[in-house]
C-alpha positions in Angstrom: 45.9 -51.2 -113.8 42.7 -51.3 -111.9 40.0 -54.2 -112.6 36.3 -53.7 -111.9 35.1 -55.9 -109.4 33.7 -59.1 -110.2 30.0 -58.2 -109.4 27.6 -58.9 -112.4 25.4 -56.3 -113.5 21.6 -57.0 -114.1 21.0 -58.5 -117.7 20.0 -57.6 -120.1 22.0 -54.6 -120.3 21.6 -51.8 -123.1 25.0 -51.5 -125.1 24.8 -48.4 -127.2 27.4 -47.1 -129.8 27.4 -44.0 -132.2 30.0 -43.6 -134.9 32.1 -40.1 -134.7 31.4 -38.8 -138.2 30.3 -35.7 -140.2 28.0 -35.9 -143.2 28.0 -33.4 -145.8 25.1 -33.7 -148.4 26.0 -32.6 -151.9 23.7 -31.9 -154.8 21.4 -34.6 -156.6 21.1 -36.6 -153.3 24.8 -37.5 -152.8 26.2 -37.7 -149.5 29.8 -37.7 -148.4 30.9 -39.2 -144.7 34.1 -38.5 -142.8 35.0 -40.8 -140.1 36.9 -39.0 -137.5 39.8 -41.0 -135.6 41.0 -44.8 -136.0 38.5 -45.9 -133.4 35.6 -44.0 -134.4 32.8 -46.1 -132.7 32.9 -46.0 -128.8 30.6 -48.2 -127.3 28.5 -47.4 -124.0 26.9 -49.6 -121.6 24.2 -48.7 -119.2 24.5 -51.0 -116.1 22.5 -51.5 -113.1 23.4 -53.6 -110.0 21.1 -54.6 -107.5 23.2 -55.5 -104.1 23.6 -55.5 -100.6 25.7 -52.7 -98.7 29.2 -54.5 -99.2 28.8 -55.0 -102.7 27.6 -51.2 -103.2 30.2 -49.9 -101.2 32.8 -51.6 -103.0 31.4 -50.7 -106.4 31.3 -46.9 -105.3 34.9 -46.6 -103.7 36.3 -48.3 -107.1 34.5 -45.7 -109.2 35.3 -42.9 -107.1 38.8 -43.7 -106.6 39.2 -43.9 -110.6 37.3 -40.8 -111.2 39.6 -39.1 -108.8 42.6 -40.2 -110.3 41.4 -39.6 -113.9 42.0 -43.5 -114.8 40.4 -46.0 -116.8 39.9 -49.3 -115.8 39.5 -52.9 -116.9 36.0 -54.5 -117.5 34.9 -57.6 -119.4 31.6 -56.6 -121.2 29.2 -59.6 -121.8 29.7 -59.5 -125.5 33.8 -59.7 -125.3 36.3 -62.6 -124.8 38.4 -60.3 -122.7 38.7 -57.1 -120.7 38.7 -53.9 -122.4 39.6 -50.2 -121.3 36.6 -48.1 -119.8 35.8 -44.9 -118.2 32.8 -44.2 -115.7 32.2 -40.4 -115.5 28.7 -40.8 -113.8 27.0 -43.0 -111.6 24.1 -43.2 -108.9 23.9 -45.0 -106.0 20.2 -45.3 -104.4 19.0 -47.1 -101.3 16.1 -49.4 -101.9 15.5 -51.1 -98.6 17.4 -51.7 -95.4 20.8 -53.3 -96.7 19.8 -53.1 -100.4 21.1 -50.7 -102.9 20.8 -50.0 -106.7 23.6 -48.7 -108.6 23.4 -47.2 -112.2 26.3 -46.6 -114.3 27.6 -45.7 -117.8 31.0 -47.4 -118.8 32.5 -45.4 -122.2 35.1 -47.1 -123.9 38.4 -45.7 -124.1 41.3 -46.2 -126.2 44.6 -45.6 -124.8 48.2 -45.9 -126.0 50.3 -48.1 -123.9 
C-alpha cells in the first residue's frame, strides 16, 4: 500500500461530504429517505500545496503512478487520528515562479475490502 508523501497542504483545506441517498416525497409533507450502502457518506478534501520543484515532482509522480495503476493510497487527513484510503482522480500542477509550484487536488475517500 502506497502512502502519500509527508508534504503538508496549505491550511485551512475545505472538506466536503454528501450522503448517497434518495428521497421520496409522500402526501401531506411526509418524506422517506433511503441511504445506499454501508458507507454512504464519502468525504472529499480539496487540497492545495505551494511547493518547490522537488516536492511538486514528488507529489505529481506519486499521483500519476496511483492513477495509472488504478490504486488507492493512504493519507491522514487533518481531522483523523490515522491514515485512511483515498483516490485522486484529478489534480493540477501550475508553475508560479521559477522553482515554485502550486498543486491542487481532490482526494476522495475509498472504502475497500481487505
